[in-house]
N, C-alpha and C positions, 0 to 999 in steps of 0.2 A: 628779359622777356620772352626770348626764344630759347630752348635748348639747342644745343649744337650737338649734332648726331652724327657719329662716324660709323657705326656698326649696327647690325640688327641682331638682337639676341632671340635665337630660335631654335626649336629642336628639330629633328629629322623629318618630321612631318611638315616642315617649314612654317609651322604656327609660331608667330613671335608672342614671346609670353611675357615680354616688358610691360609694365603697367603704363598707361598712357593717361596719367592724373596731372592735375594741379592743385596744389592745396586741399587734397582730398577729393576734388571734383573730377568727373570722369572724361576729361579733356587735356589735350596738350598740343603746344606749337612748337615747331622745329625748324631749324635752319641747317640745311644740308649743302655743303660743297662737294660735288659727287668725285672730285679727285681725291679727298680725304679718305674714302673707303677703300677697304683691300680690294684690289682690282679694278679700281674705279667704277663699282658699281653696287647699287643696292640690290642684294640678291632677292630672288623670288621669294615672296612670303605671303601669310594670310593672317587677318585677325578680325573679329566680331565687329570691330569699330567701323565706322565711316572714315574716309580719308580724302582730304581736298588739298591739291598742290598748285602753287603758283610758281611758274619760271620766272626768276628775277634777274638773271644773267646767263646770256648764252642759249644753248640748245641742250635738250637731252632726250634720249631714246627711252621711251616707257613701254612696259609690257603689262597687260592686263589679261589674265585667263590665257587665250591662245592668239591674242592680237598684239602686234607691236606698232607704234607710232612714234613721231618725232614731236616733241612740245617745243615750239618756239619761244622766244623772251616774250613775256606778257600774257601767254596762253597758261590756261588751268586744266586740270584733271581731276573729276570726282571718280572714286573708286567704291563702290557698293560694299556692303558688309560680305565678309568671308570670301571675296575675291583673290585669287592669286595675282600679285602685283610686283613690279621691281624697276628698277631705273638703270642704265648703263651710259656711260660716258661717250660722246661722239668723239672719235679721233682727233686729237690736236684741237679741241674746242672746250672753252671754260663753260661750267655749268653750276649755276646755283639756284636752289629754290626753296620756298617755305611751304610747311606742311601743317594742317589742322587735321588731328586725329582725335575723333570724339564718339563716345557712345550715344545711343539715342536717347537713353535715360537722361543725359545732360539737359536736352531741351523738352522732354516730355514728362520726366519723372519716371516711375517705375512702369515697366512694360507690362505687368501683370494687371489685366483687366482695366488697363488705362485708356481713356477715350482718345486722347490726343495722339497716342501710339498707334493705336488702331484705325484712326480715320487718316491720318496724314504719313505717318513713317512707314507702318507695315505695307502699304500699297508700292512704297519705293524699294524697300527691301525685296519684296517677292515679285516684283517685275522683271521678267528674263531681260526685256530690252533695254534695262537700265544696269547692267553689269557695270558700266563706266560710262562717263561722258567727257569728250574732249572739249573744252571751250575755247572759242576762237574769238578774237578781238574783231570789234566793229560788226558783230552778228547777232541782230536781234536780241532776245532775252540773255543771250550768252554774255553781252555787254553788261547788263545789270548784275548777273552773276559775278562776274570778274571785278565790278566796281565793288560789290559787297566784300569781296575777298579781299580786296586792297584795304578797305576800311578796317576789316577785321584785324589784318595784321599791323595796321597802324595803331592799334589801341596798346596803350603803355600798361603792361602789368607787373607789379601790382600798383603802380604809381597812380594811375587814373583812379578815381573814386567811383565806385560800382562797376569796375572794369569787368568782372564776372558776368553780369548781367548785359553788359553791352557785348560781350563774345557771344553769349548764349542767344542774344537776340539776332546777331548777325548770322549764326549758324541756322537757326530757326527759318530765317528768311531764305537761306540757300536750298534748306529741304522743302519749303513751300513751292519755291521756282522748280525744283525737280518734280514735285507733286503734279503740278500744274502743266508740266511740259514733258509727261513721261512716254509719249509715243515718238520715240527719236529714231532717225535713221544714223546710220554710221557715216563718218566723215569720209570723203572719196579717198583720202591718202592712208587710210588704215588698211592693213594687210597682215596675214597669218604669220605665225612663226615658220621655221623652217618647214617645209612641207612634211618631210618625213617624221619630225618629231611630233607635228600636228597629228599625223594619223596614229602614231603611238599613244599620245596624251586622250585622243578621242576614243581609242580602243580601250584605254584603262577606264576612263569615265563610263563607258557603256557596260565594262564587265567587271568592275570592282568587287561586286557581290561574289564573283566566282573565285574558285582556287586557280589563279592565274600566274604563270610562271614568266620570266624573262625571255624565254623561248617564245612564249605566246605573244608577248609584247613586240618583239623582233619580228616575229612571223607577219604581224599586221601590216608591217611596213616594208616587207620582202628584204629584210636585212640580216645580218648574222647577229648573234648574242654580242659579240665583242663590239661590233659597230653599233649597237644599240645603247651600251655603256657609254661609248665614246660619244654619241649624239647628245645624249642626255647631259653629260658633263660638260661639253662645249656650249650648250644652249641655255642650260639652266645651273649649272654648277652642282647638280645633284645626281643620284643613280635613279634608275627606273623604280626599284624597291621604295626609295625615299618619296618618289612622286605618288606611287600606289597607296603607301601608309598615309600620305597627306590627304589624298580623296577621300580614303575611309574614315579618316578621323574627322574631316570636314562633315561627312555625312552622318556620322554619330552624333555630333555635337548639334545638328539640325534635329535628328530624331529625339534626342535627350530634352530639347527644347520644346519641341511641337507636338510629341506623342506620349501616349501614356504605357508604351512597350515596356517590358522589363528590360533590365541591362542586358541579361542572358540573351534576350530576343534581338535586342540592337547588336549586340556583339557578332551574332551569326549572321544578321541581315546584311551588315556592312561588310563581310567577307573575312573576318578574324576567325581564326581556326579554334580558339579556346577562349574562355572568359579571364583567365590568369594573364594570357598573352596579350588581351584586348587591354586590360586594366594598366599594364605595364606599359603599354605603348601610348595609351592615352595620358596617364599620369606624366609619363617623360616628355610628351608634347604640350599639354595644356597646363600642367603643374599642380593637377588634382585628380583623384579618382573620378570616373563616371558618376558614382552616386554623389560625391562632393559636388560635382559641377552642376547637376540637377538641383541639389539643395540650395546653392548659392542663387540660382537662377529664380526659385521660386521665393527666395527671401529678398530679392531685389524689390 
């Protein structure tokens, strides 16, 4: 039923290029033991699919964008489309969790001119207050969400007849709950990443369209270039250049999806210096050229 996962396959832009499919359908269910991963952490990454996690044993530290939080046993986490996220072991603690990763098309069909997608899913994806939701036990609608999630993970695939329909139904219920409760406040125990790193990632997000250097990034936090590299390596396991590329590639995928701008226009608008460099970086990260990516979306 569950795939056992011990690594995340991703490019330098942090895009996870592994396909999340089951029998050709755009969803997958995973079991993870944080201790089995290199460095006892799921590295920071992103993908177009939604992700929902349920902690089944111990505790785990989770990261979404610039926020870190502790997930207790029995608690859950929803991560919206294209959000940076990862998980880290808490010292001397065991941690196991189940995860559902699924594309919106699994519950609505093709995104292109689709009524269900536009009415129920698009508002979830585009709501800036819904980057993520931490689900607490015995807390209003959170309890309903967690109960649905537990039932989802109890479905035996493929032994149960119509199991694919049951999985789709449960995931659709979760999206409906998110749609109906989309004005959310952050839980009081959530806090930002290391302040210095947060200042630098904020600077990159605000200036990725410009020709910025590591010196510029370091200056935004009043530290040296060497310290800048060290801080990124310690907090995220990547370089400042990797993070900058990831922000630019993410922005490019949005423009390729939602605009009619040419690929050359998108290249320069997202901060890349040339069309060939943009295409090379994009293909290395996403697995196809910008033109192929746009064509795939239109054919879905």
